[in-house]
N, C-alpha and C positions, 0 to 999 in steps of 0.2 A: 539330281547329281549324276554326272557321267561316270561310267566305269573305266573309261580309257586311261585316265591318270593312274588309277589303281593298278591296271594291268601293266603299264609301263614300269611301275614301281615293284612289280613282281608279287602283287597282292591279289587275292582271289576276289572277284567282283561280289558285291553284296546282293545284287539283284533287286527287283522292285520291293519284295517283302523285306529284305534286309535293310534297304534304305528307309522304309517306313519305321522299322524298329529302331534304327539308328537315330532318326529324328525324334522319336518318342523318348528314347533314353536321354538324348541331348536336352529336350525340353524339360523332362523331369529333373535332370541334373541342374539345369539353369534355375528352375523354380526353387529347388532345395537350397541352392547357393544364395538366391535372393532372400529367402526366408531367414537363413542363417545370418546374412549380412544385416538384415533389418533388426534381428534380435540383438546382435552385437552392437549395432548403432543405438538402439533404444537403451540398452544397458549402459553404454558409454555416456549417453546424454543424461541419464538419471544420475550416474556417478558424478558427472561434471556439475549438474544442478545441485546435488547434495553438498559437494565441496564448496560451491559458491555460497550456498545458504549458510554453511558453517562459518565461512569467512565473514559474512555479513553480521551474523549473530555475535561473533567474537568482537567485531568492531563496535557493535552497539553496546555490548557489555563493558568494553573498555571506556566508552564515552560516559558511562554511569558515574564515574568519579569526577567528571568535569562540572564546573559551575559557571553559568553565564549571567551577565546582566543584559537587559534589553528594554526596548520600548515596544509596546504592542498597541496598534491602532485598529479598532474594530468598527466596521460600518454595518449597520443592521437595518432591515426593512421587515415589518410585520403587519399582517392583515388580521391577526387574532390577538387576543389578550389585551392588557391595558397598554396605552400609549407609552412608549419608552424612548430613551435616547437613541439617536441615529448614528452618532459618532462619539466613541469613547476612547480616550488615550490614557494608557497606564504605563508605569515603569516598574520594573522588577529588579531587585537586588538579591543576591544569594542570601541564604538563611531565611527565606520565606517572606521577605519584606516587599509588599506590593504598595504602590502609591498611585492614587487617582490624580491624574494631571489635569484633564479637562473633560467636559461633557458638552457635546454639540458646540464646541468652539469657545466655551467660557469656563472660567475657573469654577470648580464645584462649590456649591453652597455648604454651609455647616450641616444642613439636613442631608444633603446628598453624600457628604463625606461620612457622616454617621452611619448611613445605610450601607455604604461601601465597606466600612470597617466592622460591620455587624458580625459577631461570632457565628460560625457555622457557614459563612459564605465560602463556597467552593471555587477555588481558582487553581486549576491544575497547571503546573509549570511544564510548558512544552519542552521536549528534549528528544534527542536522537536515540537515546537508549531504549525508547519504547518500540523501536524497530524489532528488537528481539522478541517481543510479544506478538507483533504482527506476523512474524515468520514462524512462530512456535508450531502452528498446525498447518503451515502452508506447504504446497507441493509445486514442483516446476510446471509451468505452462508454456504455451507457444510464445515466442517473442512478439512484441507489438510492432506496429508499422515503422517505428523509429529504430528498430533493431535492439531495443532494450530487453534484457532478460526479465521474465515475469514469473512471479509465484502467486498461486491462488489459494485463498483460505475460505472455509465455510463456517468458521466460528473463531472466536478469540478467547484467550484466557480471561477469567473474571477480572473486572475493573480495568480492563484495557481501554475501553471506550465508554465515556460517560456523555449522555445527551440530555440536556435539561435536568441535570442532577439525577439521572436514571441510568443504571448500568445496562447497556444494550449489547455487551460483548458477545454473549452466547448466541445472539440472533444476527450478528453482523457477518456479512460475506463481502469479499472484495479481492483486490489484487495489489501486489507490491511490485513496483517497477524499478529496475536496477540499472544504473548507469555504469557500463563496463568500459567506457571509452578512455578512461585515464589509467594511471598506474595503480590506483586503489579503487576497486568497485565500491559503490555506495548506493543506498536506497534513495532514489531521487523523488519518488512520488508514491503515495498510498491512497487508493480509492476504495471506499467501502460504502455499504448501504444496508438498510434494514427494511425489508418489504412486508413486515407483518405488524399488525396493530398492537400497541403496547399502552397500557393504562399508566398515567403519570399523575400522582398526587390526587387521585380520586376524581378531580374535576376536569382533568384534561386527558386527551387520548391522542397518541401519535400514530398516524396511519403509515407513514413512511419517513425515511431519513436517508440523506446522502451526504457524505463528507469526504473531503480531499485534504491531504497534507502534503506539502512540497518542501523538500530539503535542498540546501545548497552545501557544496563541499568547497570551502574557501581555501586559500593558499596555506593557511596554518594547519590544515589537515584535521580540523574539528568540525564535522557537519552539524548543522543546526536548522530548525524549521524556518522557512521564510514566509509561508502563507498557509492559512487554513481556511477552508470554506465549509459551510454547513447549510443544508436545506431541509427544513422540517415541514411536513404536511400533516395537519391534524385538526383538532377541535378543542375548544375550551368552553365549557358550559353550553355545549350544543352548537356553538358557532364555529364553522369550518374556515380554515385559512392557511396561510403559509408564513414561515419565518426564514428569512435568508440573511446570512451574515458572512462577512469576509474579514479575517484578521491577518494583518501583515506585521512583520517583525523587522525592526531597524535598530541602529545603534548597538548592535550585538557585540559584546566583548567578553573574552574569556577571562575569568577572575582567578581561577586556580589551575594553571596548566599541568 
């Protein structure tokens, strides 16, 4: 830095030593300002993330009072366990009424219908209100490649996620992806996994599991699941293999707005 402009302005030149100190002070000041700005930015991002999370939870809890009717079509492939149906179509009506429509393209037999209606059969009703449980222990994370807001969780509340009639919620980790492109943010996708071995009914062992649920936000403003996938790696009676299934939802209609 030249001393001539300072002399013309009537200021005393700093000299070489003064210039060095000036640059040091300027650098230290810039670093301090940067640290402060980063701190404020992080705090602001956390506050924004928490506000979005609360908005999503409120929306999920509001959806708890809604009832839907729908058709569920499930395609499955398994290399372990007994041979089972590869394509199952069911219908659901509110108040817990499930109906088996077809198995592998044909109407169910009396035996198949009896087994389907057997007491104790667990058929969880898919619903958007479960988003509140997915977000319960979640914290804001970096946006994904599509620019969607993301929340990460390392566990879920009890009975949030059931796999093969076993509660794996406490061992589930995953991410919640939020669509913020419209006037009302909503959870568009939830991906979760279990990476530890879990014993199931004494004769089976699940080595790992991955699941995805995708939601759609239709024009009526009532989000609902449109697809669920499940991939299980494990063994039954010592034989290892995989079970892959995809469930899609159609003919969805709101029964009590």
